MARVO-759908 format. One record per residue: x, y, z of N, C-alpha, C, CB in turn. Coordinates in steps of 0.02 Angstrom, whole numbers, padded with zeros to 5 digits, always signed. Atoms other than C-alpha are relative to their C-alpha. Glycine has a CB too. Layout:
N
XYZXYZXYZXYZ
...
This chain:
298
+00020-00052-00024+00014-00014+00024+00012+00065-00036+00021+00000+00055
-00044-00065+00024+00069+00164-00069-00062+00064+00028+00018-00001-00108
+00058-00066-00041+00016+00347+00009-00049+00017-00060+00049+00092+00029
+00038-00015+00031-00073+00375-00156-00054-00045-00022+00028+00022-00035
+00073+00051-00044-00172+00234-00139-00063+00032+00034+00030-00044+00073
+00083-00021-00013-00295+00304-00017-00041+00065-00028-00008+00009+00075
+00063-00044+00054-00368+00451-00120-00056-00031-00036+00031+00035-00063
+00019+00049+00035-00423+00355-00225-00057-00048+00026+00054-00031-00012
+00030+00065-00039-00484+00198-00122-00032+00057+00037+00055-00065+00047
+00060-00046-00056-00551+00340-00008-00097+00004-00033+00038+00108+00001
+00048-00029+00048-00653+00397-00147-00058-00024-00030+00028+00015-00044
+00068+00069+00027-00730+00227-00227-00027+00015+00072+00029-00112-00021
+00018+00028-00047-00768+00188-00045-00056+00032-00003+00037-00002+00054
+00054-00070-00031-00860+00336-00003-00086-00021-00057+00054+00117-00035
+00070+00017+00072-00961+00305-00201-00022-00067+00015+00031-00005-00099
+00043+00076-00009-00992+00110-00170-00042-00002+00066+00057-00072+00006
+00070-00009-00059-01081+00139+00009-00051+00039-00035+00018+00049+00079
+00049-00044+00000-01170+00291-00043-00048-00052-00052+00026+00084-00027
+00046+00048+00068-01240+00170-00209-00035-00032+00050+00046-00063-00063
+00022+00025-00051-01280+00056-00086-00066+00007+00039+00039+00011+00029
+00043-00054-00046-01382+00172+00035-00072+00002-00044+00044+00091+00004
+00065-00025+00050-01480+00241-00112-00048-00062-00028+00034+00042-00076
+00035+00061+00006-01518+00052-00149-00041-00027+00042+00034-00040-00010
+00012+00007-00060-01560+00027+00024-00089+00029+00004+00063+00042+00043
+00046-00049-00006-01665+00190+00032-00052+00028-00064+00039+00050+00024
+00068-00013+00053-01779+00172-00131-00034-00092-00009+00039+00042-00104
+00036+00076+00012-01817-00022-00099-00078+00004+00019+00039-00065+00053
+00055+00014-00005-01989-00035-00140-00035-00038+00033-00009-00007-00034
-00005+00053-00037-02007-00170-00039-00043+00029+00090+00095-00020-00002
+00029-00020-00084-02108-00140+00157+00105-00003+00038-00085-00101+00050
-00064+00022-00042-01959-00108+00275+00017-00060+00052+00011+00049+00036
-00043+00056-00039-01863-00260+00352+00057+00010+00044+00027-00039-00043
-00062+00011-00034-01756-00301+00471+00074-00029-00046-00023-00054+00054
-00052+00026+00032-01645-00385+00346+00001+00045-00071-00010-00082-00008
-00010-00030+00050-01684-00270+00185+00012+00078+00016-00052-00017-00042
-00017-00071-00022-01637-00107+00292+00048-00013+00061-00070+00046+00022
-00054+00000-00042-01535-00136+00438+00027-00048-00004-00006+00011+00057
-00043+00047+00015-01456-00289+00395+00067+00017-00075-00056-00063-00013
+00001-00044+00068-01436-00206+00218+00074+00035+00044-00092+00065-00024
-00047-00048-00046-01346-00037+00332+00069-00036+00011-00036+00017+00080
-00061+00030-00059-01230-00166+00421+00055-00034-00052-00037-00074+00066
-00042+00035+00060-01155-00232+00258+00009+00038-00038-00023-00052-00035
-00018-00052-00014-01130-00074+00198+00057+00013-00007-00014+00013+00044
-00064-00035-00056-00976+00017+00172+00079-00042+00011-00038-00001+00089
-00040+00029-00024-00850-00135+00177+00055+00014-00021-00009-00050+00000
-00104-00038+00037-00699-00050+00060-00013+00066+00033+00024+00020-00125
+00005-00042-00022-00732+00096+00148+00007+00005+00060-00035+00016-00017
-00011+00041-00050-00696+00013+00314+00050-00015-00001-00030-00043+00009
-00081+00051+00024-00545-00094+00248+00050+00082-00018-00015-00075-00110
-00065-00050+00018-00467+00084+00187-00013+00039+00066-00003+00054-00082
-00015-00040-00045-00499+00173+00345+00038-00018+00065-00052+00023+00011
-00019+00025-00050-00453+00055+00467+00089+00006-00016-00039-00071+00010
-00065+00006+00010-00274+00053+00375+00026+00081+00021+00015-00029-00082
-00030-00092+00018-00261+00257+00314+00003+00036+00105-00105+00069-00076
+00029-00038-00050-00339+00316+00508+00066-00012+00061-00086-00030+00022
-00049+00022-00046-00199+00217+00593+00061+00020-00007+00004-00060+00002
-00032+00011-00004-00078+00300+00496+00045+00091+00027+00001-00047-00051
-00020-00036-00017-00069+00483+00522+00028+00033+00058-00022+00010-00017
-00019+00003-00060-00040+00490+00700+00065-00041+00028-00053-00019+00026
-00045+00040-00028+00088+00349+00709+00057-00011-00056-00035-00065+00025
-00051-00005+00075+00180+00358+00537-00020+00041-00069+00007-00078-00031
+00048-00074+00069+00112+00514+00433+00071+00023-00016-00070+00095+00043
-00062-00043+00049+00210+00629+00297-00061+00052-00035+00056-00064-00077
+00050-00045+00026+00159+00769+00209-00076-00041-00063+00057+00060-00043
+00062+00024+00041+00057+00648+00057-00067-00012+00061+00025-00082-00047
+00067+00001-00050-00045+00570+00203-00051+00047+00040+00017-00028+00043
+00028-00022-00041-00085+00726+00307-00024+00034-00048+00026+00021+00055
+00023-00065+00042-00114+00822+00120-00060-00054-00008+00052+00040-00079
+00028+00006+00009-00248+00674+00094-00048+00015+00082+00013-00043-00041
+00045+00001-00073-00315+00684+00290-00055+00058+00003+00054+00012+00070
+00039-00074-00010-00351+00852+00270-00037+00016-00071+00061+00071+00020
+00085+00013+00040-00459+00854+00108-00042-00056-00009-00002+00012-00066
+00050+00054-00011-00543+00686+00157-00041+00006+00063+00035-00065+00002
+00039+00002-00040-00595+00731+00308-00071+00060+00022+00044-00010+00040
+00075-00036+00019-00751+00860+00256-00026-00022-00041-00007+00063-00020
-00011+00042+00004-00762+00732+00145-00045-00064+00010+00039+00010+00022
+00010+00042-00059-00797+00599+00269-00076+00017+00021+00056+00017+00061
+00036-00016-00028-00898+00698+00346-00076+00028-00027+00035+00031+00027
+00061-00024+00047-01039+00760+00216-00008-00090-00015+00023+00068-00084
+00013+00098-00008-01013+00560+00185-00063-00028+00037+00067-00040+00051
+00053+00020-00068-01107+00536+00364-00052+00011+00018+00011+00013+00047
+00096-00049-00024-01244+00659+00356-00031-00026-00072-00004+00132+00005
+00033+00010+00040-01277+00598+00176-00044-00062+00020+00036+00000-00051
+00031+00079-00011-01327+00433+00244-00046+00031+00052+00059-00074+00031
+00030-00035-00057-01384+00499+00422-00065+00053-00002+00055+00035+00025
+00040-00066+00023-01483+00652+00355-00037-00029-00070+00059+00077-00016
+00043+00032+00054-01576+00526+00220-00059+00009+00021+00010-00069-00015
+00078-00003-00010-01754+00567+00245-00035-00091+00003-00035+00052-00081
+00041+00087+00041-01798+00389+00141+00021-00061+00037+00034-00024-00094
-00043+00058-00056-01675+00295+00247-00034-00005+00066+00084+00025+00020
+00024+00018-00080-01744+00343+00418-00060-00021+00002+00002+00056+00051
+00086+00007-00014-01915+00337+00374+00012-00082-00021-00071+00060-00064
+00009+00114+00007-01880+00125+00349+00041+00008+00087+00088-00074-00105
-00011+00015-00077-01783+00135+00514-00040+00010+00041+00044+00028+00028
+00062-00003-00058-01930+00227+00599-00031-00062-00009-00060+00063-00009
+00053+00017+00021-02039+00125+00537+00012-00072+00042-00011+00006-00082
-00040+00095-00063-01921-00068+00624-00024+00049+00058+00135-00038+00007
-00002-00026-00054-01902+00036+00756-00057+00021+00046+00031+00042-00013
+00037+00019-00041-02076+00065+00804-00042-00050-00004-00022+00038+00015
+00033+00067-00028-02117-00094+00782+00045-00053+00023-00043-00034-00053
-00080+00019-00011-01943-00164+00853-00036-00082+00050+00066+00085+00064
+00053+00043-00051-02083-00271+00992+00002-00075-00049-00100+00044+00007
-00006+00056+00038-02093-00385+00842+00054-00049-00010-00011+00017-00047
-00086+00022+00048-01912-00417+00780+00012-00080+00049+00100+00087+00024
-00031+00068-00026-01836-00591+00829+00022-00012+00070+00057-00014-00036
-00042+00015-00088-01753-00564+00991+00017+00062+00014+00082-00052+00008
+00000-00064-00023-01667-00436+01097+00064+00022-00042+00003+00007+00084
-00052-00032+00038-01501-00425+00976-00033+00034-00044+00049-00040-00030
+00049-00024+00075-01623-00390+00817-00003+00066+00054-00099-00055-00035
+00036-00071-00006-01707-00241+00942+00059+00035+00034-00077+00002+00049
-00071-00040-00037-01543-00177+01021+00030+00025-00066+00065-00057+00050
-00015-00075+00058-01493-00136+00834-00023+00042-00027+00018+00001-00045
+00040-00058+00011-01608-00056+00789+00007+00046+00040-00059-00009-00001
-00019-00070-00050-01614+00040+00943+00081+00055-00007+00005-00039+00085
-00071-00040+00014-01428+00081+00910-00011+00032-00091+00084-00072+00009
+00039-00057+00087-01483+00150+00722-00016+00043+00013-00066-00013-00048
+00065-00042+00010-01619+00231+00758+00020+00067+00037-00072-00038+00035
-00061-00065-00009-01513+00335+00889+00026+00020-00034+00047-00001+00029
-00061-00049+00032-01380+00366+00800-00040+00051-00034+00058-00040-00059
+00023-00059+00041-01483+00431+00666-00031+00095+00039-00068-00042-00041
+00033-00067-00043-01588+00554+00788+00077+00030+00017-00058-00023+00085
-00052-00055-00002-01405+00599+00860+00049+00037-00052+00037-00022+00038
-00034-00033+00071-01337+00642+00672-00062+00051-00015+00017-00066-00076
+00038-00036+00049-01502+00755+00644-00049-00008-00031+00023+00011-00035
+00049+00054+00068-01618+00644+00545-00068+00025+00023+00004-00111+00007
+00059-00045-00024-01774+00758+00652+00005+00062-00015-00012+00001+00066
+00003-00084-00021-01712+00915+00610-00019+00017-00056+00069+00045+00023
+00032-00023+00069-01801+01025+00476+00056+00008-00036-00045+00067-00002
-00065-00012+00038-01708+01044+00306+00050+00058+00026-00020+00018-00071
-00013-00063+00002-01661+01227+00362+00074-00026+00050-00069+00059+00032
-00050+00013-00043-01574+01155+00519+00031-00036-00019-00009-00014+00051
-00057+00045+00027-01496+01000+00432+00067+00020-00059-00042-00054-00033
-00038-00020+00026-01423+01120+00319+00064+00001+00029-00020+00043-00015
-00050-00056-00059-01332+01209+00479+00030-00063+00009-00037+00051+00085
-00040+00060-00023-01274+01034+00524+00058-00020-00036-00039-00056+00001
-00045+00029+00008-01212+00994+00405+00065+00039-00024-00021-00044-00033
-00100-00062+00026-01066+01169+00359+00032-00023+00084-00014+00156-00012
-00061+00032-00074-01045+01110+00563+00052-00025-00022-00024-00065+00051
-00038+00075+00006-00992+00950+00529+00065+00033-00052-00061-00080-00046
-00058-00023+00057-00869+01007+00380+00036+00035+00039-00021+00043-00069
-00039-00014-00048-00826+01118+00481+00061+00002+00061-00019+00001+00002
-00047+00029-00053-00750+01030+00638+00005-00052-00027-00018-00008+00072
-00036+00041+00031-00707+00880+00539+00066+00063-00024-00050-00042-00062
-00074-00022+00032-00564+00999+00444+00022+00047+00056-00003+00044-00085
-00044+00006-00031-00529+01097+00595+00022-00056+00060-00003+00050+00012
-00029+00070-00053-00509+00926+00699+00078-00042-00029-00075-00075-00006
-00060+00012+00041-00380+00882+00566+00075+00024-00002-00019+00016-00050
-00064-00009-00022-00303+01017+00584+00043+00039+00081+00015+00036-00057
-00019+00005-00078-00294+01021+00790+00039-00062+00010-00067-00002+00051
-00033+00070+00011-00212+00835+00777+00067+00015-00039-00050-00053-00045
-00063-00026+00029-00089+00903+00642+00049+00031+00054-00017+00054-00053
-00018-00044-00043-00030+01039+00729+00006-00020+00105-00057+00055-00025
-00008+00025-00057-00038+00932+00896+00074-00040-00008-00066-00042+00019
-00044+00054+00028+00082+00803+00809+00057+00041-00012-00027-00041-00066
-00053-00055+00021+00211+00946+00749+00012+00020+00047-00011+00053-00043
-00016-00057-00070+00203+01048+00924+00031-00044+00040-00071+00039+00046
-00023+00061-00029+00245+00881+01001+00081-00010-00028-00053-00065-00024
-00102+00012+00008+00414+00856+00904+00032+00052+00000+00035-00032-00070
-00032-00060-00029+00451+01024+00899+00026+00009+00078-00046+00051-00011
-00030-00027-00062+00442+01022+01088+00049-00033+00043-00046+00012+00038
-00077+00027-00046+00584+00888+01123+00053+00041+00026+00046-00042-00041
-00066-00045-00054+00692+00945+01254+00075-00019-00024-00003-00031+00097
-00075+00016+00014+00865+00982+01188+00042+00019+00057+00028+00038-00064
-00048+00007-00066+00999+00937+01334+00079+00019-00051-00004-00103+00048
-00076-00044+00009+01180+01032+01297+00055-00051+00051-00007+00103+00041
-00049+00033-00029+01268+00943+01453-00035-00062+00030+00038+00044+00049
+00016+00079-00033+01269+00762+01491-00005-00018+00055+00037-00044-00010
-00027-00016-00053+01303+00818+01674-00104+00010+00029+00072+00076-00008
+00068-00031+00000+01102+00886+01675-00060-00083+00000-00007+00062-00087
+00063+00082-00001+01038+00679+01625+00005-00034+00054+00012-00067-00058
-00011+00054-00056+01092+00616+01801-00068-00010+00021+00051+00022+00065
+00057+00038-00025+00976+00504+01864-00043-00048-00056-00047+00054+00032
+00015+00058+00043+00938+00419+01689+00038-00054-00023-00016+00019-00047
-00057+00049-00007+01002+00264+01659+00037+00003-00073-00028-00082+00021
-00051-00006+00055+01138+00232+01518-00062-00021-00056+00080-00059+00007
+00018+00020+00072+00998+00152+01394-00038+00073+00010-00048-00084-00021
+00020-00049-00012+00892+00302+01431+00049+00056-00034-00010-00001+00066
-00028-00050+00020+01033+00416+01387+00026-00004-00083+00051+00009+00050
-00019+00009+00044+01096+00332+01239-00060+00007-00052+00035-00051+00008
+00029-00016+00067+00930+00323+01157-00004+00071+00005-00070-00034-00018
+00014-00056-00013+00922+00532+01201+00070+00014-00067+00000+00025+00092
-00063-00036+00060+01088+00543+01106-00043-00027-00073+00108-00048+00008
+00015+00021+00062+01026+00434+00970-00058+00049-00033-00022-00075+00005
+00064-00031+00015+00869+00555+00951+00020+00057-00033-00046+00016+00058
-00054-00046+00032+01001+00715+00930+00021-00020-00043+00050+00017+00030
-00035+00034+00053+01090+00602+00817-00044+00036-00068-00005-00093+00010
+00060-00004+00076+00923+00598+00698-00015+00074-00023-00091-00035+00020
+00003-00071-00026+00899+00777+00741+00048+00051-00050+00030-00001+00084
-00050-00032+00007+01070+00820+00671+00031+00049+00067-00016+00033-00057
-00027-00054-00052+01113+00890+00834+00052-00046+00042-00067+00037+00054
-00045+00028-00027+01282+00805+00880+00035+00042+00038+00031-00031-00038
-00022-00048-00082+01369+00824+01054-00045+00032+00041+00045+00062-00009
+00062-00020-00036+01185+00851+01121-00032-00080+00030-00060+00046-00060
+00060+00051+00003+01022+00729+01191-00049+00047+00007-00005-00060+00055
+00042+00000+00029+00882+00735+01142-00074-00024+00046+00024-00035-00053
+00044+00035-00021+00712+00696+01269-00058+00022-00057-00011+00012+00078
+00052-00054-00003+00572+00689+01153-00064-00009+00048-00026+00009-00070
+00067+00022-00037+00392+00704+01212-00044-00045-00024-00040+00050+00010
+00033+00056+00001+00296+00561+01241-00094+00049+00001+00032-00060+00078
+00065-00018+00034+00095+00608+01202-00033-00010+00069-00030-00048-00071
+00044-00041-00053+00045+00656+01378+00037+00056+00034-00027-00047+00060
-00012-00050-00047+00075+00771+01505+00059-00009+00059-00064+00008+00031
-00060+00015-00050+00184+00701+01627+00063-00061-00033-00042-00034+00078
-00028+00057+00030+00326+00624+01539+00048-00031+00017+00011+00005-00048
-00016+00032-00039+00391+00472+01608+00079+00005+00020-00024-00055-00020
-00076-00019-00034+00590+00549+01612-00015+00051+00066+00056+00047-00063
-00017-00057-00035+00520+00677+01733+00005-00042+00092-00070+00071-00017
-00005+00023-00057+00520+00555+01884+00065-00039+00019-00053-00033+00008
-00085+00016-00015+00711+00506+01859+00062+00084-00001+00029-00066-00085
-00038-00041-00017+00787+00649+01824+00001+00049+00061+00002+00024-00046
+00005-00020-00097+00894+00725+01989+00008+00088-00022+00098-00044+00072
-00015-00108-00017+00906+00931+01916-00078-00027-00012+00060+00090-00077
+00076-00020-00012+00750+00996+01959+00008+00066-00061-00025+00028+00100
-00010-00041+00048+00795+01139+01830+00000-00024-00072+00054+00028+00014
+00009+00045+00061+00799+01006+01682-00069-00027+00036+00070-00065-00022
+00101+00003-00026+00624+00933+01775-00023+00046-00023-00032+00009+00082
+00073-00064+00010+00544+01111+01755+00003-00019-00082+00020+00116+00025
-00005-00007+00077+00604+01128+01580-00046-00049-00030+00073-00011-00029
+00017+00042+00030+00547+00973+01508-00094-00015+00039+00065-00056+00004
+00097-00038-00001+00357+01002+01605-00009+00045-00042-00031+00044+00070
+00018-00050+00041+00355+01143+01523-00024+00003-00078+00047+00033+00006
-00018+00022+00087+00412+01088+01352-00096-00050-00025+00106-00087-00003
+00050+00056-00001+00274+00953+01382-00068+00050-00007+00004-00055+00077
+00038-00043+00000+00139+01064+01453-00022+00066-00051+00016+00011+00047
-00004-00049+00011+00162+01214+01345-00004-00046-00087+00060+00048+00040
-00030+00021+00049+00189+01101+01195-00044+00051-00079-00008-00091+00008
+00023-00062+00039+00042+01230+01089-00018+00022-00007-00010+00017-00025
+00023-00041-00037+00041+01341+01164+00059+00077+00017-00019-00050+00061
-00076-00047+00027+00207+01438+01087-00010+00054-00036+00050-00037-00049
+00003-00063+00079+00126+01567+00973+00040-00021-00041+00026+00085+00005
-00001+00005+00046+00183+01484+00837-00033-00058-00052+00047+00010+00004
+00021+00021+00045+00140+01397+00676-00051-00080+00022+00063-00001-00044
+00043+00063-00003+00081+01240+00786-00051+00013+00049+00039-00067+00021
+00031-00023-00026-00020+01351+00903-00068-00001+00009+00016+00032-00010
+00044+00022+00020-00163+01265+00942-00083+00055+00041+00017-00081+00017
+00027-00033-00039-00278+01380+01053-00062+00044-00033+00049+00034+00029
+00058-00040+00012-00389+01475+00935-00031-00066-00038+00011+00079-00045
+00023+00095+00027-00427+01287+00833-00045+00003+00039+00053-00081+00015
+00055+00026-00050-00494+01243+00986-00044+00056+00036+00035-00043+00058
+00055-00045-00022-00587+01393+01035-00056+00012-00075+00042+00081+00031
+00055-00025+00054-00662+01405+00859-00052-00083+00023+00043+00012-00112
+00033+00097+00009-00697+01198+00882-00068+00005+00066+00090-00089+00037
+00045+00004-00055-00791+01246+01053-00056+00016-00020+00014+00036+00053
+00068-00026+00029-00903+01360+00969-00047-00017-00038+00003+00037-00023
+00044+00030+00049-00973+01268+00840-00014-00075+00016+00032+00007-00069
+00029+00038-00024-00974+01121+00948-00076-00004+00049+00044-00015+00019
+00053-00036-00020-01090+01216+01047-00059-00004-00035+00016+00056+00003
+00041+00008+00038-01191+01244+00905-00024-00040-00026+00004+00018-00024
+00030+00058+00018-01210+01094+00861-00043-00036+00053+00051-00042-00022
+00020+00015-00067-01262+01029+01029-00087+00018-00017+00047+00054+00066
+00043-00044+00020-01389+01185+01033-00083-00055-00033+00050+00053-00063
+00027+00034+00111-01433+01126+00835-00042-00085+00027+00129-00035-00088
+00017+00075-00019-01494+00936+00924-00011+00010+00081+00069-00061-00020
+00039-00005-00050-01584+00989+01076+00039+00006+00066-00043-00054-00001
-00049+00021-00070-01432+00967+01194+00026+00098+00031+00101-00069-00039
-00009-00057-00051-01402+01115+01351+00063+00039-00032+00014-00030+00084
-00081-00027-00003-01181+01094+01303+00008-00067-00029+00048+00024+00083
-00046+00037+00053-01086+01000+01190+00022-00085+00053+00088+00068-00022
-00025+00044-00058-01038+00882+01367-00062-00039+00000+00023+00038+00075
+00064+00052-00007-01236+00818+01374+00005-00026-00077-00087+00041+00022
+00010+00039+00065-01233+00782+01194+00050-00066-00021+00007+00055-00056
-00063+00054-00004-01060+00689+01213-00038-00059+00045+00082+00035+00046
+00017+00044-00048-01133+00589+01374-00061-00044-00017-00010+00038+00059
+00061+00020+00006-01296+00569+01331-00002-00084-00028-00034+00053-00045
+00010+00098+00020-01286+00374+01237+00076-00025+00032-00006-00028-00118
-00055+00030-00021-01126+00342+01360-00047-00020+00075+00078+00052+00000
+00010+00027-00042-01140+00262+01514-00027+00050+00069+00055-00038+00001
-00001-00002-00059-01121+00398+01646-00085+00050-00023+00080+00033+00043
+00047-00015+00014-01275+00482+01540+00002+00086-00014-00040-00029+00046
-00018-00095-00021-01249+00682+01604+00047+00039+00014-00021+00024+00046
-00066-00024-00003-01102+00801+01635-00032+00001+00088+00030+00082-00055
+00015-00018-00074-01187+00815+01830+00022-00077+00027-00093+00028+00019
-00033+00066-00018-01131+00610+01853+00060-00015+00025+00001-00033-00042
-00074+00029-00006-00961+00618+01789-00002+00063+00049+00063-00009-00076
-00047-00002-00040-00924+00755+01904-00016-00019+00078+00023+00061-00010
+00018+00065-00072-00999+00673+02047+00029-00055+00026-00054-00036-00007
-00042+00045-00008-00921+00538+02016+00103+00039+00020-00019-00047-00081
-00077-00053-00003-00728+00662+01990-00034-00009+00110-00008+00134-00071
+00000-00023-00069-00791+00728+02172+00005-00072+00048-00073+00048+00014
-00012+00077-00058-00791+00543+02271+00077-00017-00008-00054-00087-00031
-00094+00050+00022-00621+00516+02188+00042+00062+00046+00041-00002-00129
-00032-00046-00029-00558+00667+02284+00024-00005+00073-00037+00049-00008
-00071+00031-00063-00530+00595+02468+00036-00039-00006-00010-00028+00058
-00056+00034+00024-00454+00467+02401+00043-00001-00035-00006-00029-00012
-00092-00030+00039-00320+00530+02305+00016+00035+00049+00010+00059-00080
-00085-00013-00045-00266+00638+02446+00012-00032+00050+00017+00069+00031
-00055+00069-00037-00273+00494+02562+00049-00015-00047-00041-00083+00017
-00077+00031+00008-00148+00411+02466+00049+00038-00027+00005-00058-00042
-00042-00047+00017-00066+00569+02419+00054-00001+00063-00040+00068-00012
-00048-00029-00099-00034+00591+02600+00017-00032+00032-00032+00032+00063
-00019+00087+00008-00017+00394+02621+00100-00004-00025-00068-00043-00092
-00073+00011+00040+00138+00408+02490+00044+00052+00028-00003+00011-00089
-00035-00044-00063+00214+00564+02588+00011-00007+00041-00013+00037+00022
+00003+00029-00074+00219+00493+02749+00047-00059-00023-00085-00024+00038
-00054+00048+00008+00315+00340+02687+00059+00029-00038-00025-00062-00034
-00047-00056+00053+00442+00473+02565+00035+00014+00079-00052+00089-00057
-00054-00022-00032+00470+00541+02752+00047-00038+00038-00019+00040+00033
-00015+00039-00026+00476+00399+02831+00077-00046-00014-00052-00021-00005
């Protein structure tokens, strides 16, 4: 598989699935579990195969051609999703089966129908045509912004690697970690230096080993501020725009905020349940931290 294979494969996958969906939506036979739900389950197999390979690459083994494909196809894939879940004929068939789900063969079929029905509703199937148009625009914008955010985060993580000039500052790291830092520096053309790459977490593994407090502080700040440096990788404006659009989307779909929308079909169900759960963790966390401090002092 080459980078150049993905764009035509994604295009073909979307075209095939849309043709399959149109066939289901325009089926003159009455809607049944087999000719609607099962048929939808089987649609888009080629697109699924392409996406499973493609989306594993941009965050793990990316390059400029892949990022270009990602940026180009993010809004197209969002529009593809909307073309399915905002299709009124298709939703009418799903609605018919959902309304009569008690007659289905068993709980598995009933649950699958419910999952599909809920997904259609959460995707805006019951909105007016005017609101559907607004939602399509928001979804396209969000998909592009989310891709931009991922690209900036990846670039910011790479650029935020900590460069160390003095080997003595690496005191506390093991020989293998120091050798890896030297190798990372060589790969960047920094001979005679050491580089500690940022991991995709705020808490960098080297922080617990480094003896030099100033270096620990520098590493933490590089990690914490990786995309807030005021450079091309700064994500703050992107995040602000995403937050605004997500709020608009949630309101359009009848939710007070985006958190309520996201959690509605999750175990917690509502933001308050999440906050209550986190509040209950505080006493136990404090007690554990106090016990660890006491153990260190002993």
